N, C-alpha and C positions, 0 to 999 in steps of 0.2 A: 147662430147663423146658418142660413141655408145655402147650399151650393146651387142651388135653382136660380133662374132669372137673374143672371150676373149683369145683364145690361142695365137692370133697374136697381139692384142692390147697390149700396155704398161700401165698397170693399176697402176703402182706405184704411179704416182702423183695424182690419184684419191684416192688410200688408204691413203696416206700421207695427203691429203685434209682432208678426213674424220677423221684422227686421231687429226689434228689441230682442228676441229671444236668441237670434244668431249672435248678436253683440253679447249677450250675457254668456253664451256658450263659451267665449274667448274671455271670459274675465280674468285677468291676469291674477289677482288676488286669489283665485281659487284652483287655477289650473296648475300653478307650481307647486302647491303645497305638498302633493304626493311625491315630488321629485326632489326635494330639499336634501341634501346630504347631511351626515352626522357631522358636528362640529370637530374642528381639528384639535391639535394638541396645544398650537400656538394661537395666532389671532385668525379671524374669520374676517378677510378683507371684500367688501361687496362693491363690485363696480357694473357698469353697464350703461346702455343708451337705447332709446327707442320711445315710441309713442306711448308704451306700456309701462315704461320704465320706472315712473313715479308708484303706480299701483303694484307693481311687482316688489319694489322696494319696502313699501308699508306692509306687504305680506311677510317677507323675509324678516324685518325687524320684529314683527307681532310674534314669528314663530320661534326664534332663539330667545331663550332667558338671558337675564342679567348676568349670570354665571359665564358667558360666552363673550369674550373679548372680541366685540365686532364694531367696524367701523367701513367707512367708504363714501362713494359718491356715484350717482347716477346722472345721466343728462337726458332731459325730457324736452319736448318742443315747448317754447314759451307762449303763454296766451297774451296776445298783444290787446292793448286798450285801443277800441275803435277811434276813440277821439285823438289820442296822441300817437298811436302807432308803437308805443313802447310795450315791452313785455312786462309781467307782473314780477315781483321779487321773488327771489330763490328760496326755497324752503328747506324743511327736513322730513325725513321718515322716521323719527326716533332717533336713532343714531348714524343714520345715512342721510348724507346731504344731497339736496336735489339741485341740479344747477339746471338753468334754461339755456337754450340755443335755438338757431333758426333751422327751419325746415321748410321745402326740400333742398334749398341752397345753403351751403355752411357759412358762419359767420365767425367772427373774432371771438364771442363767446365760448363758441363749441371749441375752438382751438384751446383757447386758456383752460376750460374744464378738462379737456383730453390729456393736455400737458402735465395737469396735476394727477390725473389718473394714472398716467404711465411712470410718473415719480414714485407714486406710492406702490404700484405693483413692482417696480424693479427693486424696492426694499424688502420684498418677501423672501423667506426662507423655506427650507424643508419641512419645517413644522408647521407653516401656515396653509391656510386654504384661500384661494382666490375664487369667489362666486361671481360669475358673469352674467348679467342679465340682459338678454339681448332680445329685442323686437323690431317690428318694422319701423323704418325711419332712421334707424341708427346708423346709416351710411353717412348721412350728412350732419348728424349730431355728434358722433364721434370722429373727429377730424383732426388728424395731425398731418400736414402737407409734407411732401417728401421731395425736394428739389424744385418746387414751383411755389408761389406765393398763394395766400388765401385768395386773393382777387382773382388770380390766373385760375385757380382750382374752380372758383364760385362760377365764373365766367363760363369755364369747360363744362361744368355740371349743367348749367342752363342750357348750353347748346345740346348736350346730350338728351336732356329732358324733352326738348322740342323736336329733336330730329326724329323720334319715333323708334329709336333703339329700345330694346327690351331690358329688363332688369339685369340680366345676366351679362349683357353686352355692356352696359353701364357700369357694373361693378368690376368687369375686367380692366377696365381703364382705370377706376377710382383705386383699386387694390395696388396698383403698380404706380401710385403717384402717393401713397402714404406708409406711414411708420406704424399704424395701428391695425389696418385691415388686411385681409388674406392670411390670417393666422399670426400676425406679427405682435398682435397685443400678448397673445399667450406665451410667444417666444421669450418676451419680457419677462414674465412671471417666473421662469423656471429658476430655480428648482422646484418652487411650491407647486402643488397640485392645483389643478385647475378645473373647476366644473361650470359649464356654462349651460343655463336653461334658456330655451330658444322657443318663443312664439312666433309662428312663421307667418310672413306676409307675402311669400313668394310661392308661385305656382309651381306644384310639385315637391313643395317643401324642401328645395337643395339648400343644405346647411351652409354651404360655402358662398351662398348668394344672400342668405338674410343677413342685413346689415352688413354686408360685404365679408361677412365670415371672420370676426376677429380672433376667434379661437378655432378655425377649421382650415385644413390644408387647402391650398389653392391650385385647382388644375389648370387654370390660365396662366398664360405667360406674357411677358413684355411684348413679342410679336404678336399675340392675340390682340392685346390692348392696341397697338397700332393699326391693325386689321380693322378694329371697330371704328377708328377715326377715320379710315380710308373709305369704309363702306357706307359713311353717311357724310362725307365731304366735309368733315370738321378739320380746320386748318390752324390749330392752336400751336404757335411756334415754340413756348416753353415746353409744353406737355411732349411735343413731337421729339424735340431734342433730348429729354430725359429718357423717354421710352426707346428712343435709338441706342441710347447707351445701354441700356438694360439689354436690348436684342443682340447687343455686340459682345455681352458677356462683361461689360464694364462696372454693372450695379449687381447686387445680390438679388436673387430670385425669391419669391416669396416660398414659404414651406411647401413641398408638394405631397401628395397622398403616397403614403407608404415610406418615405423619407425619414421617419425616426424623430425628426424635430419636435414633433407634438406627441410623445409617448406619455406626457405627464398630464395630458389633457382627456376630459371626457365632456362630450358634447351632448345634451339631451333635449329632443324636441318634446314639448308640452302641450303644444296645441297647434291648429291650423284650420285651414278653410272648410274642410270636410265635416268637422264636429259642428259648425256653423250652420252649414247647409242642412245637416240633420235635423238640427233645433228648428229651424225655420219650417222644414217640412211636416214636423210633429204638430205645429200650431195649425198649419192648412189643414192637415188631416183631421184635426180635432174640428174644424169648421165643416167638415163634409166634403173637401177636395181630395180627390187621389192626388198626391204630390209626386212627381217624377224627376229626380236629379239626373240631369243631363250629364253633366262634368263638374269636377272641381278644379279643372286645369285649363279653361278656356282662355286663349290669348289672340292676339291679333288686333286689326283697328277696330275701334269700337263701332263704327258705323256698318261695318261687315259683319260682325258678330251679331249686332242688332236685325240685320236682314236674315241672318240665319234662323234667329228665334222667330222673326215674323213668319217665314216660310214654313216653319214647321206648325205655327199657330194656325195659318192659313189651310194648311193641309188637314188638319184637326177639324176645323169648321166645316171645310167642304167634303171631306171624305172620311171623317173619323179616324184617320192614321195619323201618326203611330198610336195615338191615345185617343179614346172617345171623350169628348167634353161632357160634362165640367169637370175639369181637372187643373193643376198647376204644374207649369214647368219652373225648374230650379236650376241654377247654373253659378258656378262661383269662377275663381281665378282672377286674372287682371289685364285687361284689355291695355291698348296704347292708342294715343292720338297724335298723328302726324300734324303739327301745327302749321297751317298755310294761311290762316286769317288772322284777324286781330279782335276777335271777339271774346266774350266771357263763357266759362263753362269748362267743368272737368269731363273726364272720360265717361261718366255715368249719365252727365247732361247729354253728352254726343250720343250715347247710346239710346237714351229715351227719345231724342228727337228722331233719330233715324229709324227707330222702331215705330214710332207713330205716323212717320211718312210712308212706312212700307205695309201699314195695315189699312183695309177699307174703312170708310167713314162710319160705316153702321157696324161695326164689329163689337160683340159683347165680350170686350176684353180688358182687363186691368192690369197695370204691370208696375214694378218697382225696379229700380237700379240704383245701388247706393254703396258707397265705400264703408266698411265696417269702423274706419277710425272716424267717421262722422264728418269728414271734410272731403268734398268732392274737387280734387286739384287743389286750386288755392281759394276756393269761394267759400260762403258760410253755410253752404247747405251739405247734408249727407249725401243726397242724390236728388232723384226726381221720381214722379209717380206718372203714369199715363192712365187715362181712364177712358169710357165710352163718351163721356161729354167732350173731353179733350178731342178725340178723334172726330168728332162730328162737327166741332166748332173750329178746327185748325185751319188757317190760313196757309193752305199747303204751298203756295208759290213763294210767299214770303218765309216760310218754313224752310223751305229747300235753299234759299238764298242764304239764310242765317246759317244753316249747316255748312255751307260752302265756306263761310267766313269764322268757321268753329266758334259760333256766337249761339249757344242753346240754352244759356241761363235765363234770359230775357222772356222766352217763351212760356217756360214754367213758372216764373216768378209773376208774370202777368195774369197768368190762369189760375194761380194758388196751387200748383203742383209741384212745389219744391217740397222736398223732405229735409226738414231741419232737426237735427238732434243735438248739436254742439259736439265737441271732441268727446270721444267715447272712453278714451283711455286704453284701447288697445287697437289691433290692427291685424285681420287674417284675410286680406283680400277683399273683393268685391262680393255682394250678393245681388243676384237677379232673379226675379220671380215675374212669371206671365201666366195670370189665371185666364183661361179660356172657357167661356161659358157656353152654353147652349143656345143656337138660335131660336128666337121665337118663331111660332108656327106661321108659315105664309110671309116670313120676312125674307127681303133679297139683300144681298150684299154685292158691293162694288168688288171687281177681281182684285186680288192682292197684287200690290205694286213690285 
């Protein structure tokens, strides 16, 4: 494939190949193999939760021979039948049970499975090893409410997700309403040694934030959690009552960095967003495009991040700065959407629609924005694509109205620009690619918006 004449070339296959390479670089069954610990003198108990939990469990079971006394349970998102709305049956990865639960809002299945995990972990001795498999999505799947009901915690989680709060803020609240988050799972395991293998879906790979850090000391406090509710105007009476008790010193805090309560714990990062961005870049470079990784830690409102990418792309088209086209811009991280409307679409759809609106109709630009877990928000697509044909045919007045209503999904569905992969079994944040081609000789472009 040539990097020339981007406005006429069909770059969708290249973008999809780049996405697939990014996902493959975060394949949980491969990234954990080099980090698995030696078997203990006693039993090896495997527990965990997340979108990659099932694949990680398969790799663990295959790694340790039958001579190792191995058992356990991990919690993964349940794949739901579209006709019935029910999740498929639970399964096994050899000696490890795989339970299903809801994501991103917790449900009773997750609570029941977490209670079983806590019970097994509490039985461990100093001869045993608890291997904890952690990946994105673990916060809702590994759920043991403390002081609030499941319904109250689910409602609060939904409010936080809609508020525009970032993952660190959301987790500060969830950690202080849980018996398992914020290092509390690891505390239950003492005196057994704990090794946690973490596949990061958090910008900057903060171990205390990934799945709310079940094995990691927590720098946040009850007061911090209250401040998050205040910041976003969330009035959850049950949660506030409990957090107030904690702020007054009437409830035990989560273990803090340097406190010594987790001296028996080792937490290892095995994968993250940067490796996936690098894999996507290699595919693009192999097709003749210079690939520039802008950042693996981009955050902020999706539409604002989109406008930033559009501004850089326009500067390249008009001035050849900061990079001369044809080339590709790549970024990762995880944006947020403050939901003010009632439409359909996740943060990557919102990014794609805002990007299209900020680019001129005749721009020789292709783009992809997708979540590496294969699900953009709660929809059935991983993300969306932008093409020169979409830019040329977009009804911009209607699109602007839909963006205001957080209703990006329909634009891409109607035009055939959805990226659908199905659940990938991993999650290392989002991937965004903007391919900026060369303008054809004598062509004119509208000004960037």
